[in-house]
VMD Tcl script that builds the backbone (N, CA, C; Angstrom):
set m [mol new atoms 354]
animate dup $m
set s [atomselect $m all]
$s set {name element resname resid chain x y z} {
  {N N UNK 1 A 0.865 -1.147 -0.032}
  {CA C UNK 1 A -0.070 -0.064 -0.032}
  {C C UNK 1 A 0.953 1.382 -0.018}
  {N N UNK 2 A 0.487 2.233 -0.550}
  {CA C UNK 2 A 1.130 3.567 -0.880}
  {C C UNK 2 A 0.086 4.585 -0.368}
  {N N UNK 3 A 0.673 5.487 0.546}
  {CA C UNK 3 A -0.038 6.545 1.171}
  {C C UNK 3 A -0.194 7.675 0.080}
  {N N UNK 4 A -1.226 8.262 -0.317}
  {CA C UNK 4 A -1.496 9.343 -1.179}
  {C C UNK 4 A -1.773 10.541 -0.145}
  {N N UNK 5 A -0.862 11.402 -0.169}
  {CA C UNK 5 A -1.101 12.532 0.698}
  {C C UNK 5 A -1.578 13.779 -0.145}
  {N N UNK 6 A -2.747 14.208 0.325}
  {CA C UNK 6 A -3.304 15.415 -0.436}
  {C C UNK 6 A -2.718 16.642 -0.257}
  {N N UNK 7 A -2.703 17.457 -1.156}
  {CA C UNK 7 A -1.819 18.766 -1.033}
  {C C UNK 7 A -2.784 19.903 -1.599}
  {N N UNK 8 A -2.803 21.176 -1.027}
  {CA C UNK 8 A -3.449 22.391 -1.550}
  {C C UNK 8 A -2.749 22.785 -2.735}
  {N N UNK 9 A -3.618 23.327 -3.691}
  {CA C UNK 9 A -2.820 24.243 -4.836}
  {C C UNK 9 A -3.434 25.552 -4.879}
  {N N UNK 10 A -2.824 26.449 -5.893}
  {CA C UNK 10 A -3.329 27.789 -5.714}
  {C C UNK 10 A -4.225 27.813 -7.266}
  {N N UNK 11 A -4.749 26.502 -7.776}
  {CA C UNK 11 A -5.490 26.548 -8.917}
  {C C UNK 11 A -6.872 26.812 -8.231}
  {N N UNK 12 A -7.800 27.618 -8.936}
  {CA C UNK 12 A -9.065 27.773 -8.441}
  {C C UNK 12 A -9.975 26.881 -9.204}
  {N N UNK 13 A -10.994 26.264 -8.534}
  {CA C UNK 13 A -12.045 25.514 -9.154}
  {C C UNK 13 A -13.236 26.467 -8.941}
  {N N UNK 14 A -14.109 26.766 -9.949}
  {CA C UNK 14 A -15.289 27.510 -9.772}
  {C C UNK 14 A -16.464 26.657 -10.149}
  {N N UNK 15 A -17.474 26.639 -9.300}
  {CA C UNK 15 A -18.803 25.995 -9.568}
  {C C UNK 15 A -19.783 26.883 -9.990}
  {N N UNK 16 A -20.520 26.439 -11.016}
  {CA C UNK 16 A -21.571 27.361 -11.557}
  {C C UNK 16 A -22.895 26.702 -11.507}
  {N N UNK 17 A -23.871 27.539 -11.511}
  {CA C UNK 17 A -25.315 26.979 -11.495}
  {C C UNK 17 A -25.771 27.842 -12.706}
  {N N UNK 18 A -25.980 27.328 -13.825}
  {CA C UNK 18 A -26.161 28.029 -15.057}
  {C C UNK 18 A -25.091 28.856 -15.384}
  {N N UNK 19 A -25.427 30.154 -15.496}
  {CA C UNK 19 A -24.313 31.229 -15.787}
  {C C UNK 19 A -23.703 31.868 -14.495}
  {N N UNK 20 A -24.533 31.652 -13.326}
  {CA C UNK 20 A -24.155 32.271 -12.084}
  {C C UNK 20 A -22.976 31.338 -11.276}
  {N N UNK 21 A -21.950 32.179 -10.930}
  {CA C UNK 21 A -20.906 31.498 -10.195}
  {C C UNK 21 A -21.570 31.285 -8.663}
  {N N UNK 22 A -21.389 29.756 -8.310}
  {CA C UNK 22 A -21.901 29.447 -7.162}
  {C C UNK 22 A -20.828 29.458 -5.853}
  {N N UNK 23 A -19.690 29.055 -6.305}
  {CA C UNK 23 A -18.623 29.081 -5.374}
  {C C UNK 23 A -17.345 28.895 -5.993}
  {N N UNK 24 A -16.228 29.121 -5.301}
  {CA C UNK 24 A -14.793 28.966 -5.848}
  {C C UNK 24 A -14.067 28.557 -4.709}
  {N N UNK 25 A -13.146 27.501 -4.918}
  {CA C UNK 25 A -12.224 27.093 -3.961}
  {C C UNK 25 A -10.964 26.749 -4.446}
  {N N UNK 26 A -9.860 26.377 -3.804}
  {CA C UNK 26 A -8.683 25.973 -4.360}
  {C C UNK 26 A -8.729 24.487 -4.553}
  {N N UNK 27 A -8.112 23.970 -5.694}
  {CA C UNK 27 A -7.945 22.552 -6.014}
  {C C UNK 27 A -7.000 21.829 -5.166}
  {N N UNK 28 A -7.226 20.525 -4.961}
  {CA C UNK 28 A -6.105 19.716 -4.267}
  {C C UNK 28 A -5.568 18.711 -5.134}
  {N N UNK 29 A -4.448 18.059 -4.741}
  {CA C UNK 29 A -3.865 16.989 -5.711}
  {C C UNK 29 A -5.025 16.009 -5.847}
  {N N UNK 30 A -5.811 15.736 -4.726}
  {CA C UNK 30 A -6.915 14.704 -5.104}
  {C C UNK 30 A -7.865 15.247 -6.213}
  {N N UNK 31 A -8.242 16.501 -6.329}
  {CA C UNK 31 A -8.953 17.036 -7.394}
  {C C UNK 31 A -8.325 16.829 -8.773}
  {N N UNK 32 A -7.096 17.086 -8.789}
  {CA C UNK 32 A -6.339 17.020 -10.169}
  {C C UNK 32 A -6.315 15.662 -10.425}
  {N N UNK 33 A -6.091 14.582 -9.572}
  {CA C UNK 33 A -5.969 13.178 -9.747}
  {C C UNK 33 A -7.213 12.659 -10.271}
  {N N UNK 34 A -8.337 13.211 -9.693}
  {CA C UNK 34 A -9.733 12.789 -10.227}
  {C C UNK 34 A -9.864 13.231 -11.795}
  {N N UNK 35 A -9.481 14.374 -11.934}
  {CA C UNK 35 A -9.539 15.084 -13.210}
  {C C UNK 35 A -8.839 14.216 -14.229}
  {N N UNK 36 A -7.553 13.746 -13.973}
  {CA C UNK 36 A -6.795 12.808 -14.692}
  {C C UNK 36 A -7.576 11.449 -14.994}
  {N N UNK 37 A -8.185 10.867 -14.007}
  {CA C UNK 37 A -8.946 9.663 -14.018}
  {C C UNK 37 A -10.219 9.887 -14.907}
  {N N UNK 38 A -10.702 10.992 -14.962}
  {CA C UNK 38 A -11.823 11.281 -15.803}
  {C C UNK 38 A -11.542 11.599 -17.184}
  {N N UNK 39 A -10.175 11.690 -17.620}
  {CA C UNK 39 A -9.967 11.891 -18.974}
  {C C UNK 39 A -10.307 10.620 -19.767}
  {N N UNK 40 A -11.220 10.431 -20.726}
  {CA C UNK 40 A -11.663 9.285 -21.395}
  {C C UNK 40 A -10.435 8.555 -22.017}
  {N N UNK 41 A -10.301 7.283 -21.840}
  {CA C UNK 41 A -9.374 6.630 -22.578}
  {C C UNK 41 A -9.614 6.564 -24.263}
  {N N UNK 42 A -8.689 6.401 -25.041}
  {CA C UNK 42 A -9.089 6.376 -26.460}
  {C C UNK 42 A -10.017 5.362 -26.773}
  {N N UNK 43 A -10.922 5.630 -27.431}
  {CA C UNK 43 A -12.061 4.906 -27.799}
  {C C UNK 43 A -13.192 4.674 -26.805}
  {N N UNK 44 A -12.997 5.594 -25.662}
  {CA C UNK 44 A -14.211 5.502 -24.547}
  {C C UNK 44 A -13.835 4.475 -23.574}
  {N N UNK 45 A -14.757 4.724 -22.528}
  {CA C UNK 45 A -14.706 3.800 -21.334}
  {C C UNK 45 A -15.433 2.541 -21.701}
  {N N UNK 46 A -14.615 1.315 -21.250}
  {CA C UNK 46 A -15.361 0.135 -21.230}
  {C C UNK 46 A -15.835 -0.025 -19.866}
  {N N UNK 47 A -16.565 -1.148 -19.600}
  {CA C UNK 47 A -17.191 -1.336 -18.310}
  {C C UNK 47 A -15.906 -1.798 -17.273}
  {N N UNK 48 A -15.031 -2.456 -17.812}
  {CA C UNK 48 A -14.074 -3.000 -16.977}
  {C C UNK 48 A -13.024 -1.719 -16.580}
  {N N UNK 49 A -12.843 -0.706 -17.508}
  {CA C UNK 49 A -12.096 0.597 -17.285}
  {C C UNK 49 A -12.748 1.334 -15.998}
  {N N UNK 50 A -14.301 1.430 -16.181}
  {CA C UNK 50 A -15.016 2.024 -15.183}
  {C C UNK 50 A -14.811 1.209 -13.850}
  {N N UNK 51 A -14.848 0.003 -13.816}
  {CA C UNK 51 A -14.626 -0.672 -12.614}
  {C C UNK 51 A -13.292 -0.473 -11.927}
  {N N UNK 52 A -12.315 -0.094 -12.770}
  {CA C UNK 52 A -10.886 0.057 -12.243}
  {C C UNK 52 A -10.888 1.554 -11.746}
  {N N UNK 53 A -11.421 2.492 -12.481}
  {CA C UNK 53 A -11.236 3.947 -12.078}
  {C C UNK 53 A -12.169 4.461 -10.979}
  {N N UNK 54 A -13.359 4.051 -11.079}
  {CA C UNK 54 A -14.539 4.573 -10.149}
  {C C UNK 54 A -14.066 4.421 -8.679}
  {N N UNK 55 A -13.486 3.105 -8.137}
  {CA C UNK 55 A -13.234 3.056 -6.701}
  {C C UNK 55 A -12.096 3.844 -6.297}
  {N N UNK 56 A -11.162 4.235 -7.320}
  {CA C UNK 56 A -10.013 5.279 -6.976}
  {C C UNK 56 A -10.588 6.633 -6.756}
  {N N UNK 57 A -11.627 6.943 -7.842}
  {CA C UNK 57 A -12.221 8.358 -7.607}
  {C C UNK 57 A -12.944 8.452 -6.301}
  {N N UNK 58 A -13.673 7.442 -5.964}
  {CA C UNK 58 A -14.513 7.443 -4.882}
  {C C UNK 58 A -13.717 7.491 -3.586}
  {N N UNK 59 A -12.393 7.039 -3.591}
  {CA C UNK 59 A -11.553 7.002 -2.542}
  {C C UNK 59 A -11.147 8.532 -2.348}
  {N N UNK 60 A -10.668 8.991 -3.532}
  {CA C UNK 60 A -10.118 10.406 -3.492}
  {C C UNK 60 A -11.093 11.322 -3.199}
  {N N UNK 61 A -12.443 11.186 -3.500}
  {CA C UNK 61 A -13.623 12.095 -3.190}
  {C C UNK 61 A -13.476 12.255 -1.821}
  {N N UNK 62 A -13.222 11.371 -0.898}
  {CA C UNK 62 A -13.408 11.537 0.569}
  {C C UNK 62 A -12.251 12.444 1.146}
  {N N UNK 63 A -11.346 12.675 0.381}
  {CA C UNK 63 A -10.341 13.765 0.864}
  {C C UNK 63 A -10.115 14.838 0.124}
  {N N UNK 64 A -10.802 15.200 -1.012}
  {CA C UNK 64 A -10.579 16.252 -1.907}
  {C C UNK 64 A -10.715 17.502 -1.308}
  {N N UNK 65 A -11.578 17.783 -0.433}
  {CA C UNK 65 A -11.719 19.012 0.497}
  {C C UNK 65 A -10.776 19.111 1.532}
  {N N UNK 66 A -9.960 18.104 1.856}
  {CA C UNK 66 A -9.122 18.156 3.125}
  {C C UNK 66 A -7.652 18.237 2.495}
  {N N UNK 67 A -7.081 19.333 2.471}
  {CA C UNK 67 A -5.782 19.482 1.919}
  {C C UNK 67 A -4.652 18.677 2.805}
  {N N UNK 68 A -4.960 18.211 3.942}
  {CA C UNK 68 A -4.206 17.577 4.793}
  {C C UNK 68 A -4.464 16.003 4.938}
  {N N UNK 69 A -5.525 15.539 3.994}
  {CA C UNK 69 A -5.913 14.219 4.110}
  {C C UNK 69 A -5.127 13.256 3.556}
  {N N UNK 70 A -5.427 11.903 3.764}
  {CA C UNK 70 A -4.518 10.944 3.010}
  {C C UNK 70 A -5.488 9.820 2.998}
  {N N UNK 71 A -4.988 8.926 1.825}
  {CA C UNK 71 A -5.792 7.618 1.607}
  {C C UNK 71 A -4.586 6.658 1.415}
  {N N UNK 72 A -4.965 5.279 1.543}
  {CA C UNK 72 A -3.953 4.241 1.173}
  {C C UNK 72 A -4.462 3.651 -0.150}
  {N N UNK 73 A -3.487 3.517 -1.003}
  {CA C UNK 73 A -3.718 3.132 -2.353}
  {C C UNK 73 A -3.050 1.772 -2.585}
  {N N UNK 74 A -3.640 0.748 -3.169}
  {CA C UNK 74 A -3.110 -0.302 -3.528}
  {C C UNK 74 A -2.205 -0.287 -4.677}
  {N N UNK 75 A -1.338 -1.076 -5.058}
  {CA C UNK 75 A -0.296 -1.078 -6.092}
  {C C UNK 75 A -0.897 -0.722 -7.408}
  {N N UNK 76 A -2.072 -1.443 -7.549}
  {CA C UNK 76 A -2.807 -1.483 -9.015}
  {C C UNK 76 A -3.333 0.011 -9.139}
  {N N UNK 77 A -4.036 0.466 -8.102}
  {CA C UNK 77 A -4.540 1.867 -8.069}
  {C C UNK 77 A -3.445 2.922 -8.428}
  {N N UNK 78 A -2.419 2.869 -7.682}
  {CA C UNK 78 A -1.106 3.581 -7.817}
  {C C UNK 78 A -0.856 3.694 -9.461}
  {N N UNK 79 A -0.720 2.506 -9.983}
  {CA C UNK 79 A -0.333 2.396 -11.356}
  {C C UNK 79 A -1.469 3.126 -12.252}
  {N N UNK 80 A -2.641 2.787 -11.975}
  {CA C UNK 80 A -3.673 3.499 -13.036}
  {C C UNK 80 A -3.737 5.009 -12.701}
  {N N UNK 81 A -3.416 5.578 -11.612}
  {CA C UNK 81 A -3.300 6.971 -11.424}
  {C C UNK 81 A -2.113 7.435 -12.166}
  {N N UNK 82 A -0.901 6.763 -12.142}
  {CA C UNK 82 A 0.168 7.093 -12.799}
  {C C UNK 82 A 0.033 7.120 -14.254}
  {N N UNK 83 A -0.715 6.072 -14.798}
  {CA C UNK 83 A -0.857 6.005 -16.169}
  {C C UNK 83 A -1.792 6.982 -16.595}
  {N N UNK 84 A -2.849 7.417 -15.965}
  {CA C UNK 84 A -4.025 8.406 -16.352}
  {C C UNK 84 A -3.188 9.822 -16.257}
  {N N UNK 85 A -2.224 10.032 -15.206}
  {CA C UNK 85 A -1.617 11.345 -15.205}
  {C C UNK 85 A -0.684 11.577 -16.357}
  {N N UNK 86 A -0.093 10.593 -16.710}
  {CA C UNK 86 A 0.907 10.485 -17.874}
  {C C UNK 86 A 0.129 10.849 -19.082}
  {N N UNK 87 A -1.218 10.424 -19.274}
  {CA C UNK 87 A -1.936 10.436 -20.510}
  {C C UNK 87 A -2.568 12.022 -20.487}
  {N N UNK 88 A -2.638 12.482 -19.349}
  {CA C UNK 88 A -3.257 13.966 -19.228}
  {C C UNK 88 A -2.193 14.849 -19.620}
  {N N UNK 89 A -0.716 14.598 -19.677}
  {CA C UNK 89 A 0.101 15.557 -20.056}
  {C C UNK 89 A -0.198 15.849 -21.555}
  {N N UNK 90 A -0.208 17.181 -21.668}
  {CA C UNK 90 A -0.527 17.784 -23.113}
  {C C UNK 90 A -2.154 18.175 -22.993}
  {N N UNK 91 A -2.870 17.773 -22.130}
  {CA C UNK 91 A -4.314 18.086 -22.314}
  {C C UNK 91 A -4.512 19.169 -21.099}
  {N N UNK 92 A -3.617 19.692 -20.319}
  {CA C UNK 92 A -3.904 20.787 -19.398}
  {C C UNK 92 A -4.304 21.982 -20.198}
  {N N UNK 93 A -5.089 22.871 -19.665}
  {CA C UNK 93 A -5.711 24.014 -20.421}
  {C C UNK 93 A -4.901 25.229 -20.006}
  {N N UNK 94 A -4.129 25.324 -18.942}
  {CA C UNK 94 A -3.334 26.363 -18.573}
  {C C UNK 94 A -2.059 25.987 -17.908}
  {N N UNK 95 A -0.992 26.769 -18.100}
  {CA C UNK 95 A 0.293 26.544 -17.340}
  {C C UNK 95 A 0.298 27.064 -16.023}
  {N N UNK 96 A 0.618 25.893 -15.044}
  {CA C UNK 96 A 0.717 26.469 -13.692}
  {C C UNK 96 A 1.529 25.706 -12.854}
  {N N UNK 97 A 2.369 26.267 -12.074}
  {CA C UNK 97 A 3.477 25.646 -11.386}
  {C C UNK 97 A 2.827 24.629 -10.456}
  {N N UNK 98 A 1.806 24.536 -10.063}
  {CA C UNK 98 A 1.203 23.522 -9.098}
  {C C UNK 98 A 0.904 22.265 -10.018}
  {N N UNK 99 A 0.686 22.478 -11.368}
  {CA C UNK 99 A 0.560 21.308 -12.214}
  {C C UNK 99 A 1.962 20.568 -12.344}
  {N N UNK 100 A 2.862 21.213 -12.355}
  {CA C UNK 100 A 4.392 20.720 -12.490}
  {C C UNK 100 A 4.757 19.917 -11.245}
  {N N UNK 101 A 4.260 20.652 -10.024}
  {CA C UNK 101 A 4.489 19.950 -8.612}
  {C C UNK 101 A 3.577 18.625 -8.612}
  {N N UNK 102 A 2.500 18.738 -9.055}
  {CA C UNK 102 A 1.432 17.586 -8.893}
  {C C UNK 102 A 2.047 16.395 -9.740}
  {N N UNK 103 A 2.297 16.760 -11.010}
  {CA C UNK 103 A 2.977 15.799 -11.915}
  {C C UNK 103 A 4.220 15.111 -11.300}
  {N N UNK 104 A 5.115 15.876 -10.742}
  {CA C UNK 104 A 6.188 15.289 -10.079}
  {C C UNK 104 A 5.895 14.495 -8.938}
  {N N UNK 105 A 4.810 14.837 -8.147}
  {CA C UNK 105 A 4.491 14.109 -6.982}
  {C C UNK 105 A 3.929 12.707 -7.291}
  {N N UNK 106 A 3.053 12.592 -8.483}
  {CA C UNK 106 A 2.396 11.506 -9.064}
  {C C UNK 106 A 3.416 10.610 -9.433}
  {N N UNK 107 A 4.435 10.921 -10.150}
  {CA C UNK 107 A 5.413 10.129 -10.870}
  {C C UNK 107 A 6.396 9.599 -9.785}
  {N N UNK 108 A 6.638 10.338 -8.576}
  {CA C UNK 108 A 7.500 9.691 -7.787}
  {C C UNK 108 A 6.678 8.865 -6.505}
  {N N UNK 109 A 5.495 9.025 -6.488}
  {CA C UNK 109 A 4.675 8.351 -5.659}
  {C C UNK 109 A 4.871 6.873 -5.730}
  {N N UNK 110 A 5.247 6.200 -4.548}
  {CA C UNK 110 A 5.478 4.717 -4.458}
  {C C UNK 110 A 6.787 4.318 -4.609}
  {N N UNK 111 A 7.827 5.339 -4.941}
  {CA C UNK 111 A 9.165 4.901 -4.945}
  {C C UNK 111 A 9.762 4.483 -3.676}
  {N N UNK 112 A 9.191 5.193 -2.515}
  {CA C UNK 112 A 9.749 4.841 -1.193}
  {C C UNK 112 A 8.623 4.069 -0.549}
  {N N UNK 113 A 9.010 3.404 0.514}
  {CA C UNK 113 A 8.079 2.568 1.269}
  {C C UNK 113 A 7.086 3.506 1.859}
  {N N UNK 114 A 5.771 3.165 1.972}
  {CA C UNK 114 A 4.886 4.044 2.663}
  {C C UNK 114 A 5.046 3.673 4.243}
  {N N UNK 115 A 4.272 4.442 5.017}
  {CA C UNK 115 A 4.478 4.253 6.400}
  {C C UNK 115 A 3.896 2.946 6.830}
  {N N UNK 116 A 2.927 2.390 6.167}
  {CA C UNK 116 A 2.335 1.178 6.451}
  {C C UNK 116 A 3.198 -0.124 6.231}
  {N N UNK 117 A 4.210 0.057 5.374}
  {CA C UNK 117 A 5.016 -0.894 4.980}
  {C C UNK 117 A 6.403 -0.839 5.708}
  {N N UNK 118 A 6.718 0.147 6.425}
  {CA C UNK 118 A 7.764 0.395 7.332}
  {C C UNK 118 A 7.721 -0.431 8.443}
}
mol reanalyze $m
mol bondsrecalc $m
mol representation Tube
mol addrep $m
């Protein structure tokens, strides 16, 4: 198991109701990871791919509003996140230093032992 530690970013997420801005908050690494997981695979989503991605998204949903939250990821979940983050490269809509930090974090995640393995 690998510990995913959520972090705050300066990237703003605005929520709208119709054309009216409802709220705005800072995105977290969990938000960015969910965004990567929601990028459709080439050819669209198979049921098998949905079964792989949705449990990870649900797990990250529990901490996305908590910049200090963390969740434990199984090796296969970590590998799927890293695969999706890699495919997201080139699809970001704005340059931002926090996207560079997020990418570096995801790519290094799992290189060391997590606290649960120590």
